[in-house]
C-alpha positions as a Markdown table, in Angstrom:
| # | Residue | x | y | z |
|---|---|---|---|---|
| 1 | Met | -13.9 | -1.9 | -5.0 |
| 2 | Ala | -11.3 | -3.1 | -7.5 |
| 3 | Glu | -11.6 | -6.6 | -8.8 |
| 4 | Ile | -8.8 | -8.8 | -10.0 |
| 5 | Thr | -8.5 | -9.1 | -13.7 |
| 6 | Lys | -6.9 | -12.3 | -15.0 |
| 7 | Thr | -3.6 | -12.0 | -16.8 |
| 8 | Glu | -1.6 | -14.5 | -18.8 |
| 9 | Thr | 1.2 | -15.3 | -16.3 |
| 10 | Ile | 2.4 | -15.2 | -12.7 |
| 11 | Trp | 5.9 | -15.5 | -11.5 |
| 12 | Phe | 5.8 | -18.4 | -9.1 |
| 13 | Asn | 8.8 | -19.9 | -7.3 |
| 14 | Gly | 11.3 | -18.8 | -9.9 |
| 15 | Ala | 9.4 | -19.4 | -13.1 |
| 16 | Phe | 6.6 | -17.8 | -15.1 |
| 17 | Val | 3.6 | -20.1 | -15.1 |
| 18 | Pro | 0.1 | -19.7 | -16.5 |
| 19 | Trp | -2.4 | -17.8 | -14.3 |
| 20 | His | -4.3 | -21.0 | -13.3 |
| 21 | Glu | -1.2 | -23.0 | -12.4 |
| 22 | Ala | -0.1 | -20.6 | -9.6 |
| 23 | Lys | -1.5 | -22.6 | -6.7 |
| 24 | Val | -0.6 | -23.6 | -3.1 |
| 25 | His | -1.9 | -26.6 | -1.1 |
| 26 | Val | -5.0 | -26.3 | 1.2 |
| 27 | Leu | -2.7 | -27.3 | 4.1 |
| 28 | Ala | -0.2 | -24.4 | 3.5 |
| 29 | His | 0.8 | -23.0 | 6.9 |
| 30 | Thr | -0.1 | -19.5 | 5.9 |
| 31 | Leu | -3.6 | -20.4 | 4.9 |
| 32 | His | -4.3 | -21.5 | 8.5 |
| 33 | Tyr | -2.2 | -19.0 | 10.5 |
| 34 | Gly | -1.5 | -16.0 | 8.2 |
| 35 | Thr | 2.3 | -16.6 | 8.2 |
| 36 | Gly | 3.1 | -14.7 | 5.1 |
| 37 | Val | 4.2 | -11.3 | 4.0 |
| 38 | Phe | 3.4 | -9.2 | 0.9 |
| 39 | Glu | 3.7 | -5.9 | -0.8 |
| 40 | Gly | 1.3 | -3.8 | -2.8 |
| 41 | Ile | 3.0 | -2.0 | -5.7 |
| 42 | Arg | 1.7 | 0.0 | -8.7 |
| 43 | Ser | 3.0 | 0.5 | -12.2 |
| 44 | Tyr | 2.0 | 3.5 | -14.3 |
| 45 | Leu | 2.2 | 4.3 | -18.0 |
| 46 | Thr | 4.8 | 7.0 | -18.8 |
| 47 | Asp | 6.3 | 8.4 | -22.0 |
| 48 | Arg | 9.1 | 5.8 | -21.6 |
| 49 | Gly | 6.7 | 2.9 | -21.2 |
| 50 | Pro | 5.4 | 1.3 | -18.0 |
| 51 | Ala | 7.3 | 2.1 | -14.8 |
| 52 | Val | 6.9 | 0.6 | -11.4 |
| 53 | Phe | 6.7 | 3.1 | -8.6 |
| 54 | Arg | 9.4 | 2.8 | -5.9 |
| 55 | Leu | 10.0 | -0.8 | -6.6 |
| 56 | Asp | 13.3 | -0.9 | -4.8 |
| 57 | Thr | 11.8 | 0.5 | -1.6 |
| 58 | His | 8.9 | -1.9 | -1.7 |
| 59 | Leu | 11.2 | -4.9 | -2.1 |
| 60 | Glu | 13.4 | -3.6 | 0.7 |
| 61 | Arg | 10.4 | -3.6 | 3.0 |
| 62 | Phe | 9.3 | -7.0 | 1.7 |
| 63 | Phe | 12.6 | -8.5 | 2.9 |
| 64 | Arg | 12.4 | -6.7 | 6.2 |
| 65 | Ser | 8.9 | -8.0 | 6.8 |
| 66 | Ala | 10.0 | -11.5 | 5.9 |
| 67 | Ala | 12.9 | -11.2 | 8.4 |
| 68 | Thr | 10.5 | -10.2 | 11.1 |
| 69 | Tyr | 8.5 | -13.4 | 10.7 |
| 70 | Glu | 11.7 | -15.5 | 10.1 |
| 71 | Ile | 10.6 | -16.3 | 6.5 |
| 72 | Pro | 13.8 | -17.0 | 4.5 |
| 73 | Ile | 13.1 | -15.7 | 1.0 |
| 74 | Pro | 15.2 | -17.9 | -1.3 |
| 75 | Tyr | 15.7 | -15.2 | -3.9 |
| 76 | Thr | 17.7 | -11.9 | -4.0 |
| 77 | Arg | 16.3 | -8.5 | -4.4 |
| 78 | Glu | 17.9 | -8.3 | -7.8 |
| 79 | Gln | 16.1 | -11.5 | -8.9 |
| 80 | Leu | 12.7 | -10.2 | -7.7 |
| 81 | Thr | 13.3 | -6.8 | -9.3 |
| 82 | Asp | 14.0 | -8.5 | -12.6 |
| 83 | Ala | 11.0 | -10.8 | -12.2 |
| 84 | Thr | 8.7 | -7.9 | -11.5 |
| 85 | Leu | 9.8 | -5.9 | -14.5 |
| 86 | Glu | 9.5 | -9.1 | -16.7 |
| 87 | Leu | 6.0 | -9.7 | -15.3 |
| 88 | Val | 5.0 | -6.2 | -16.5 |
| 89 | Arg | 6.4 | -6.9 | -19.9 |
| 90 | Arg | 4.9 | -10.4 | -20.4 |
| 91 | Asn | 1.5 | -9.3 | -19.3 |
| 92 | Arg | 1.7 | -6.0 | -21.2 |
| 93 | Leu | 0.8 | -4.1 | -18.0 |
| 94 | Glu | 0.6 | -0.4 | -17.9 |
| 95 | Thr | -1.5 | 1.1 | -15.1 |
| 96 | Ala | -1.5 | -1.9 | -12.8 |
| 97 | Tyr | -1.3 | -3.4 | -9.3 |
| 98 | Ile | 1.5 | -5.8 | -8.5 |
| 99 | Arg | 1.5 | -8.2 | -5.5 |
| 100 | Pro | 4.6 | -10.0 | -4.4 |
| 101 | Ile | 4.0 | -12.5 | -1.6 |
| 102 | Ala | 6.1 | -14.9 | 0.4 |
| 103 | Ile | 4.5 | -17.6 | 2.5 |
| 104 | Phe | 5.2 | -20.7 | 4.6 |
| 105 | Asp | 3.9 | -23.5 | 2.5 |
| 106 | Val | 2.7 | -27.0 | 3.4 |
| 107 | His | 4.9 | -28.9 | 6.0 |
| 108 | Thr | 3.4 | -28.7 | 9.5 |
| 109 | Leu | 0.3 | -27.3 | 11.2 |
| 110 | Thr | 2.0 | -26.7 | 14.5 |
| 111 | Leu | 2.5 | -23.1 | 15.4 |
| 112 | Leu | 6.2 | -23.3 | 14.7 |
| 113 | Pro | 6.8 | -23.4 | 10.9 |
| 114 | Ala | 10.4 | -24.4 | 11.2 |
| 115 | Asp | 11.6 | -26.2 | 8.1 |
| 116 | Ala | 8.5 | -25.3 | 6.2 |
| 117 | Pro | 9.2 | -24.5 | 2.5 |
| 118 | Val | 8.8 | -20.9 | 1.4 |
| 119 | Thr | 6.7 | -20.1 | -1.7 |
| 120 | Val | 7.3 | -16.8 | -3.4 |
| 121 | Ala | 5.1 | -15.4 | -6.1 |
| 122 | Ile | 4.6 | -12.1 | -7.9 |
| 123 | Ala | 1.3 | -11.3 | -9.7 |
| 124 | Gly | 0.0 | -8.2 | -11.4 |
| 125 | Trp | -3.1 | -7.1 | -13.1 |
| 126 | Pro | -4.7 | -3.9 | -14.6 |
| 127 | Met | -6.1 | -1.6 | -11.8 |
| 128 | Gly | -7.7 | 1.8 | -11.7 |
| 129 | Ala | -9.2 | 3.5 | -8.7 |
| 130 | Tyr | -9.4 | 1.4 | -5.5 |
| 131 | Leu | -11.9 | 3.7 | -3.6 |
| 132 | Pro | -14.8 | 5.3 | -5.5 |
| 133 | Ala | -13.5 | 8.9 | -5.3 |
| 134 | Glu | -14.2 | 11.1 | -8.4 |
| 135 | Ser | -11.9 | 14.0 | -9.4 |
| 136 | Asp | -14.2 | 16.5 | -7.7 |
| 137 | Arg | -15.5 | 14.3 | -4.9 |
| 138 | Gly | -14.0 | 12.3 | -2.0 |
| 139 | Val | -15.1 | 9.3 | 0.0 |
| 140 | Arg | -17.3 | 8.9 | 3.0 |
| 141 | Val | -15.6 | 7.3 | 6.1 |
| 142 | Thr | -16.4 | 6.3 | 9.6 |
| 143 | Val | -14.4 | 6.0 | 12.8 |
| 144 | Ser | -14.5 | 2.2 | 13.3 |
| 145 | Pro | -15.5 | 0.5 | 16.6 |
| 146 | Val | -12.7 | -2.0 | 15.6 |
| 147 | Arg | -9.5 | -0.9 | 17.3 |
| 148 | Arg | -6.0 | -1.2 | 15.8 |
| 149 | Phe | -3.9 | -4.0 | 17.2 |
| 150 | Asn | -1.3 | -3.1 | 19.8 |
| 151 | Pro | 2.3 | -3.1 | 18.3 |
| 152 | Ser | 3.5 | -5.2 | 21.2 |
| 153 | Ala | 1.3 | -8.0 | 19.8 |
| 154 | Ile | 1.8 | -7.6 | 16.1 |
| 155 | Pro | 4.6 | -5.4 | 14.6 |
| 156 | Pro | 2.8 | -3.0 | 12.3 |
| 157 | Ala | 6.0 | -2.2 | 10.4 |
| 158 | Ala | 6.0 | -5.7 | 8.9 |
| 159 | Lys | 3.3 | -6.1 | 6.2 |
| 160 | Ser | 2.1 | -9.6 | 7.1 |
| 161 | Cys | -0.9 | -11.5 | 5.8 |
| 162 | Gly | -2.5 | -12.3 | 9.1 |
| 163 | Gln | -2.6 | -8.8 | 10.5 |
| 164 | Tyr | -5.1 | -7.7 | 7.8 |
| 165 | Val | -7.9 | -9.6 | 9.5 |
| 166 | Asn | -8.0 | -6.5 | 11.7 |
| 167 | Ser | -8.5 | -4.3 | 8.6 |
| 168 | Val | -11.1 | -6.7 | 7.1 |
| 169 | Arg | -13.3 | -6.5 | 10.2 |
| 170 | Ala | -13.2 | -2.7 | 10.1 |
| 171 | Thr | -13.9 | -2.6 | 6.4 |
| 172 | Gln | -16.8 | -5.0 | 6.7 |
| 173 | Asp | -18.3 | -2.9 | 9.5 |
| 174 | Ala | -17.9 | 0.3 | 7.5 |
| 175 | Ala | -19.5 | -1.2 | 4.4 |
| 176 | Arg | -22.4 | -2.6 | 6.3 |
| 177 | Arg | -23.1 | 0.9 | 7.7 |
| 178 | Gly | -22.9 | 2.5 | 4.2 |
| 179 | Phe | -19.4 | 4.0 | 4.3 |
| 180 | His | -16.6 | 3.6 | 1.8 |
| 181 | Glu | -13.8 | 3.1 | 4.3 |
| 182 | Ala | -13.0 | 3.0 | 8.0 |
| 183 | Ile | -10.5 | 4.9 | 10.2 |
| 184 | Leu | -9.2 | 2.8 | 13.2 |
| 185 | Leu | -8.1 | 4.1 | 16.5 |
| 186 | Thr | -5.3 | 2.7 | 18.6 |
| 187 | Asp | -6.0 | 0.9 | 21.8 |
| 188 | Thr | -5.3 | 4.1 | 23.7 |
| 189 | Gly | -7.9 | 6.0 | 21.6 |
| 190 | Asp | -5.5 | 8.0 | 19.3 |
| 191 | Val | -6.0 | 8.0 | 15.5 |
| 192 | Ser | -4.1 | 5.2 | 13.8 |
| 193 | Glu | -4.9 | 4.9 | 10.1 |
| 194 | Gly | -7.4 | 3.7 | 7.6 |
| 195 | Ala | -8.2 | 0.1 | 7.1 |
| 196 | Gly | -5.7 | -0.1 | 4.3 |
| 197 | Glu | -4.3 | 3.4 | 4.0 |
| 198 | Asn | -2.3 | 6.1 | 5.9 |
| 199 | Leu | -4.2 | 9.2 | 7.0 |
| 200 | Phe | -3.3 | 12.9 | 6.6 |
| 201 | Val | -4.9 | 15.9 | 8.2 |
| 202 | Val | -4.7 | 19.4 | 6.7 |
| 203 | Lys | -5.2 | 22.3 | 9.2 |
| 204 | Asn | -4.3 | 25.9 | 8.7 |
| 205 | Gly | -2.1 | 25.1 | 5.7 |
| 206 | Val | -0.1 | 22.4 | 7.6 |
| 207 | Val | -0.1 | 18.7 | 6.5 |
| 208 | Val | -0.1 | 16.5 | 9.5 |
| 209 | Thr | 0.3 | 12.7 | 9.8 |
| 210 | Asn | 1.3 | 10.3 | 12.6 |
| 211 | Asp | 4.0 | 7.7 | 12.8 |
| 212 | Ala | 4.9 | 4.2 | 14.2 |
| 213 | Asn | 3.7 | 5.2 | 17.7 |
| 214 | Ala | 0.2 | 5.1 | 16.3 |
| 215 | Ala | 0.6 | 1.4 | 15.2 |
| 216 | Ile | 0.6 | 2.4 | 11.5 |
| 217 | Leu | 2.2 | 0.7 | 8.6 |
| 218 | Met | 5.0 | 3.1 | 7.7 |
| 219 | Gly | 3.7 | 3.5 | 4.1 |
| 220 | Ile | 5.9 | 4.1 | 1.1 |
| 221 | Thr | 3.3 | 6.3 | -0.4 |
| 222 | Arg | 3.1 | 8.2 | 2.9 |
| 223 | Asp | 6.9 | 8.8 | 2.8 |
| 224 | Ser | 6.5 | 10.0 | -0.8 |
| 225 | Ile | 3.7 | 12.4 | 0.1 |
| 226 | Leu | 5.7 | 13.9 | 2.9 |
| 227 | Gln | 8.6 | 14.5 | 0.5 |
| 228 | Ile | 6.4 | 15.9 | -2.2 |
| 229 | Ala | 4.7 | 18.3 | 0.3 |
| 230 | Arg | 8.1 | 19.5 | 1.5 |
| 231 | Asp | 9.3 | 20.0 | -2.1 |
| 232 | Leu | 6.2 | 22.0 | -2.8 |
| 233 | Gly | 6.9 | 24.2 | 0.2 |
| 234 | Ile | 3.9 | 22.9 | 2.2 |
| 235 | Pro | 4.7 | 22.6 | 5.9 |
| 236 | Thr | 4.5 | 19.1 | 7.4 |
| 237 | Glu | 4.2 | 17.8 | 10.9 |
| 238 | Ile | 4.4 | 14.3 | 12.3 |
| 239 | Arg | 2.7 | 13.8 | 15.7 |
| 240 | Thr | -0.1 | 12.1 | 17.5 |
| 241 | Ile | -3.6 | 12.8 | 16.1 |
| 242 | Arg | -6.6 | 12.8 | 18.4 |
| 243 | Pro | -10.0 | 11.8 | 17.0 |
| 244 | Glu | -11.6 | 15.1 | 17.9 |
| 245 | Glu | -9.3 | 16.8 | 15.5 |
| 246 | Leu | -10.7 | 15.0 | 12.5 |
| 247 | Pro | -14.2 | 16.6 | 12.1 |
| 248 | Gly | -12.7 | 20.1 | 12.3 |
| 249 | Ala | -9.9 | 19.5 | 9.8 |
| 250 | Asp | -9.8 | 21.8 | 6.7 |
| 251 | Glu | -9.0 | 18.7 | 4.6 |
| 252 | Leu | -8.5 | 15.0 | 5.2 |
| 253 | Phe | -7.0 | 12.5 | 2.8 |
| 254 | Phe | -5.9 | 8.9 | 2.6 |
| 255 | Cys | -2.8 | 7.7 | 0.9 |
| 256 | Gly | -1.4 | 4.3 | -0.1 |
| 257 | Thr | -0.4 | 2.2 | -3.1 |
| 258 | Ala | -4.0 | 1.2 | -3.9 |
| 259 | Val | -5.8 | 4.4 | -3.0 |
| 260 | Glu | -3.0 | 6.7 | -4.2 |
| 261 | Val | -4.2 | 10.1 | -2.8 |
| 262 | Thr | -7.9 | 9.9 | -2.0 |
| 263 | Pro | -9.7 | 12.9 | -0.4 |
| 264 | Ile | -12.2 | 12.4 | 2.4 |
| 265 | Glu | -15.4 | 14.4 | 2.0 |
| 266 | Glu | -17.4 | 13.2 | 5.0 |
| 267 | Leu | -16.6 | 11.6 | 8.4 |
| 268 | Asp | -19.6 | 10.0 | 10.2 |
| 269 | Gly | -22.0 | 12.5 | 8.7 |
| 270 | Thr | -19.8 | 15.6 | 9.2 |
| 271 | Val | -18.7 | 17.3 | 6.0 |
| 272 | Ile | -15.0 | 18.0 | 5.9 |
| 273 | Gly | -14.3 | 21.5 | 4.7 |
| 274 | Asp | -16.7 | 22.4 | 1.9 |
| 275 | Gly | -17.2 | 18.7 | 1.0 |
| 276 | Arg | -14.8 | 18.9 | -2.0 |
| 277 | Pro | -11.2 | 18.0 | -2.3 |
| 278 | Gly | -9.3 | 20.8 | -0.8 |
| 279 | Pro | -6.5 | 22.9 | -2.5 |
| 280 | Ile | -3.6 | 21.2 | -0.7 |
| 281 | Thr | -5.0 | 17.7 | -1.3 |
| 282 | Arg | -5.5 | 18.5 | -5.0 |
| 283 | Gln | -2.0 | 20.0 | -5.3 |
| 284 | Ile | -0.3 | 17.0 | -3.6 |
| 285 | Arg | -2.5 | 14.5 | -5.5 |
| 286 | Asn | -1.8 | 16.1 | -8.9 |
| 287 | Arg | 2.0 | 16.2 | -8.2 |
| 288 | Phe | 2.0 | 12.6 | -7.0 |
| 289 | Leu | 0.3 | 11.3 | -10.2 |
| 290 | Glu | 2.6 | 13.5 | -12.4 |
| 291 | Ile | 5.6 | 11.9 | -10.7 |
| 292 | Ala | 4.3 | 8.4 | -11.0 |
| 293 | Arg | 3.6 | 9.0 | -14.7 |
| 294 | Gly | 7.1 | 10.1 | -15.3 |
| 295 | Arg | 6.5 | 13.8 | -15.8 |
| 296 | His | 9.2 | 15.0 | -13.4 |
| 297 | Ala | 12.7 | 13.9 | -14.2 |
| 298 | Ala | 13.9 | 14.8 | -10.7 |
| 299 | Tyr | 11.9 | 11.9 | -9.4 |
| 300 | Phe | 13.0 | 9.3 | -11.9 |
| 301 | Lys | 14.9 | 7.7 | -9.0 |
| 302 | Trp | 11.4 | 6.5 | -7.8 |
| 303 | Leu | 10.6 | 4.8 | -11.1 |
| 304 | Ala | 11.8 | 1.4 | -12.4 |
| 305 | Phe | 11.1 | 1.5 | -16.1 |
| 306 | Ala | 10.1 | -1.9 | -17.6 |
| 307 | Arg | 10.8 | -1.2 | -21.2 |
| 308 | Ala | 14.2 | -2.2 | -22.6 |
| 309 | Gly | 16.5 | 0.8 | -23.1 |
| 310 | Ala | 14.6 | 3.1 | -20.6 |
| 311 | Pro | 16.2 | 4.5 | -17.5 |
| 312 | His | 16.4 | 1.8 | -14.9 |
| 313 | Gln | 16.3 | 2.2 | -11.1 |
| 314 | Lys | 19.1 | 0.1 | -9.7 |
| 315 | Val | 18.6 | -2.0 | -6.6 |
| 316 | Gly | 20.1 | -0.1 | -3.7 |
| 317 | Ser | 19.7 | 3.3 | -5.4 |
| 318 | Ala | 18.8 | 6.3 | -3.3 |
| 319 | Val | 15.1 | 6.9 | -2.6 |
């Protein structure tokens, strides 16, 4: 698994501070109750310098998530856009992971965090592969005994800190049993998603994924993959996925900011396809990485270039 690499500075409540000074109090409300929201974003090195992938869309979701939990972020999207790109420049980041977070800080430990101050931070550090998939291999996964939470209890469209306890439990169980990652089912027994990734099934040349009805996070990488597949002329389908479909799939793959596009080679001891990344997975993965690395001008709208003078994605631009 990827470890955090210390960098020089973190944007913290409106200012850049040294890494070791970006701290919150032990009695911060979010530490006790999970009342915070975050984003996972990647930057990539391109011919025009480092570029942040779909920054505008990530920040849009960040503010939607905050609104769901009534967290008033005291900064604009423009300010957080500028802070993110300046963070990339100051820390000389190229291929990196970026984590904006907004939390209720110390004020009360009642369940109602009214009037609690909001702390907002953006950190970033170099990051390569999240899951240990090689170019010609995939990962080994298991269907978890841990079920995905019901959307009536926790809204999956909001990326909140507390909800990831569900994913941590599934990941711990999978690791203990020797797997790289877990797939969770909904409380009705349908396929939901990976512990930290959306899931795609490839069958008879069609790329299939599910939607909000399966209690998934509506991933930004997921949205990108669907558009890339359509642009490549690959048929796509969005529908309920039953667990019995997974072992007989021609190809399975995860997608997400951290995992990018990661093939699945084995599910609970059953080899998927021939055990190697399938042709559609490879085609989509290669095109995704080419786009993220700035090799397709038609997708520059998805890139926020950090270097001065490079094309710049404007807040509110089309995605």
